[in-house]
N, C-alpha and C positions, 0 to 999 in steps of 0.2 A: 388029498389034503383039503382041508376045509377052507374055502375062499374068504369067508367072513373073517377068519383069524389072520389070514395073510395080509389083507388090505390095511388094517390099522397099523400093522408093523411096518409096512412100506411107507405109509404117510409119516410116521414118526421118524423114520430114517431120513426121509427127504427134508424134513424140517430141521433136523440137526446138522445136515451137511450144507444147507443154503448160505449161512453167514461166512463160511470159509473163503469164497472168492472175494467178498467185500473187504474182509480183513487183509487179504493179500494185496488188494489194490490200494488201500489206504496206507499201508506200511511204507511204500516208496515215497508217497506224498509227504508223510510225516518226516521222513528222513531228509527230504529236500528242503524242508522249512527252515532248519537252522542255517543252511547255506544261503538261502534267500535273505534271511535276516542279517547274516554276516555281510553280504554284499551291499545291503541297504545302509549299513552303518558307515558314515564317512571316515575316511582314513585321516588320522591326525597329522600325518606327514605330508599329505597332498597339499600343494600350493593353493592359496585362496584365489578364487576367480572373481574379478571385479564385475559386478553386475551393473548394467547401465542404469542411470538415474531415471526415475519415473518421469513421464511426460508432465505430470502435474507439478513436479518440483522445478522444472525449467522456467526461467523468467519469460514473461510474455514478450513476444516479438513486437518492437515498436517501429513504426514507419514514419519517416520525416517527410512532411509535405511542405514544399516551398510556398511562401506567401506570394501570390501573384500581384498583391497590391502593396502600396507603401511609397516612400519617397523615390526609390529607384524606378518603380513603375510609373510614378507620376512624371518623373523627368524624361524617361524614355518614350512614353506615350503622349506627352504633352506637345502642343504646338509652340510656336515662337512667342506667343503672348504669355502662355503659362510659364515657359522657361524664363522669359523676361521678368515676370512677376517674382519668381523665386530668386533671381539674381538681385533684384532691387532689395528684397527683404534681407538677403545675405549681406549686401553692402551696408544697409542700414544697421544691421546687428553688429557687424565688425566695427563700423564707425562709432557706435555707441560705446562699446567696451574699450576701444582705443582712447576715446576722449575721457571716459570715466577714470581709467587707470592713470593717464597722464596728468589729469587735473588733480587727482588725489595726491600724486607725487609732488606736484608743484605746490599745492597747499601745505603739504607736510613740510616742505623746505621753508616756506614762508613762516609757518608757526615756529620752526626752529630758529629762524633769524630773529623773530620777535623776542624770544627768550634771551638771545645773545645781545640784543640791542640795549638791554639794561646796563651793560658795561659802558655805554656811551656817557651816561650821566655821572659815572664815578671816575671818569678820566680827569687828568689835570688840566687839559686844554681841549679846545674844539678839534684841533688837528689830531691829538691822541685819541679822542673819542671816535673820530672818523676812521682812523686806522684800526680801532678795536672792533669795528663792525665787519661782518663777513663780506669778503670780496664778491663782487658781482651780485650783490643782494639788493632787495628793494629798499631797505632802510639805509644802506650806504648810498644808494642813488639819491635818495631824498636829502641826506646830509650833505653830500658833495654839491648838489644843486643849490642848496641854501647858502653854503659857504662861498661858492663861486659867485652867486648873485650879490653877496655882500662885498666881495673883494673887487669885482669888476663893475661896480656901479658908477665909479667916477671915470672921467676921461672919455666918454662916449655919449651917444645920443640918449642913452637911458638916464643921463643926469636930469633930463626933463621930467622924469618920473621919480616921485619921492621914494626913499629907500624902503619904507614899509610896504608900499604897493608893489614895488619891483620884487622884493623877496617873496611876498605873498603869491604873486602871479607865477614866479619861477617854481616855487614848491608845488603850487597847484597843478601846473602842467605835468610835473613828474608824478604826482600822486594819481592824476587821471590816466596817465599811461600805464601805471601799475594796475589800476582798476580795470582798464580795458583789456590788459593781458590776462587778468584773472577771469574775466567774463568771456574770453574767447572760447568758442566751442559749445557754449550753452545754447546758442540758437540752434545748433544742429540737433542737440538732444530734444529740444522743444519741438522741432519739426518732425523728428522721428516718432516721438510720443504721440503726436496729434494725427499723423498721416498713416503710420504703419497698420493700424487696424483696418482702415478703409482699403488700403492696398491689398491686404489679405482677403477682405470681403469681396473685392473685385475678382481676385483669382478664384474664389469659391463659386461665385455666380458664373464665371466663364467656364469653369470645369463642369458644373451641373448642367449648363446649357449643352455642352458637347456630349455629356453622358446621356442626357435625355434624347438628344438627336440620334445617337448611336443605337439606343434602345428602340426608338421608333422605327429606324431603318431595319433592324433585325426582327421586329415584330414580336419580341419576347420581353415580357415585363415581370419575370420571376425574380425572387429575392436575390438570387445569386447574380443576376444581370444588373440589378439596381444598386445593391449595397456596395459593391466594389468601387465603381466609378464615382458614386456620390461621396463615399468615404474618402476617396482620394481628394476630391474637391474640398472637403471640409478641412483637410490638412492645411490648406492655405490660410484659413481663418485662425487656426491654432498658431501657425508661424507668425502671422501678423501680431497676435496678442503677445507671443513670446518675445517679439522684437520691441513692442511698444512699452511693455511694463517695465523692463530695466531702464529704458530711456527716461520715463516719467519719474521713477524713483530716484535715479541718479541725478536728474536735473534738480529736484527739490533738495536733495542732500548737498549737492555742490553749491547751490545758492545759499543755503544756510551756512556752510563753512566759509564761503566767500564773504559773507557779511561779517563774520567774526574776524577774518584776516584783514579786511579793508578797514575795519574800525581800529585795529592795532596800528596799521600804517598811518591812518589819519591822526590818531592820538600822538604818535611820535612826531609827525609833521607839525602839529599844532604846538607842541612843546618846543620844538626846534625853532619855529617861527618866533615864539615869545623870547627865546634866548637871543636870537640874532638881532631883533629890533629893540632889545632892552637898553641899547646905548653902550654896552660894554660886554666884551666876550672874554673868555678865559685867556689868561696870559697878559692881561693889562692893556690889550689893544682896544682903543676906543673906536666905536663904529660911527658912521656918519650920523649927525644929529637928525632926529625925526622932526618933521615939520610940526611945530606946536599948534599951528592953526588947524591942522587936520589930525584928528585923533587916530591912534593906531587901531587898525582893523584886525580883529582876530582871524584865525584861519577858517572861519565858518564858511567862507566862499568855496573852500575845497570840498565841503560836504555837499553832496547832491541829494536832492529830494528823492 
């Protein structure tokens, strides 16, 4: 047999038979592909699984840091002088608000009595006019004093004083008592308004002194060592101003309202004085005659400069 004819035929047969194993190996792989795809497809009947939220969606964690400074730290770390200064400012503030509220109530009552005092002049007699005034009121006290001075002028040592002068002095004393009662407590407001800022400043200086002393002993002058103690000391100045400002404003307000209230009382007293010394009061009762040699004095002596 010729070798040259057999060799090409052998090579051609080997070439034709070589793809068969590859096709045999790929066939099982292709068969398993649909199964893998089927397993990868999620089952519609399977329950949903809750996935945890991402860390980025969670709120940032906040840490609360207690403030080591403030009024509580100032009280706990302060000595007896610092605590005494705080107590004085607290007493001043409480006194200011107590006086302010009570005087406003008292002035409001006096303004209400001033409106009701107009009924005195429409009454049929002096006695009816006095009874028409509010009980335990300033205007009724002035009216009762004037009528009492008119009725008790005879039969005693006051006969040596002419009727005009006696009625004037009696009404004047009552008006001055009312004025003194209205002005009560204003001196406290003036004292608080003028001294509270300096008391707070004293507390600040004392606190800064102790803060600088502590810093010098520790040998550290960093901002965290200086800001806290000095800031606590400055609270004293703020408290002093917070105490003084309401006292000053309240004092000026009450003085203005007192002026209006006192003028209403003095106007009523002046009119009452003129009625009682006119020689005749309501009801036809004649008063004691006024000394013709001495002219009747108006109630200007009641008004103080």
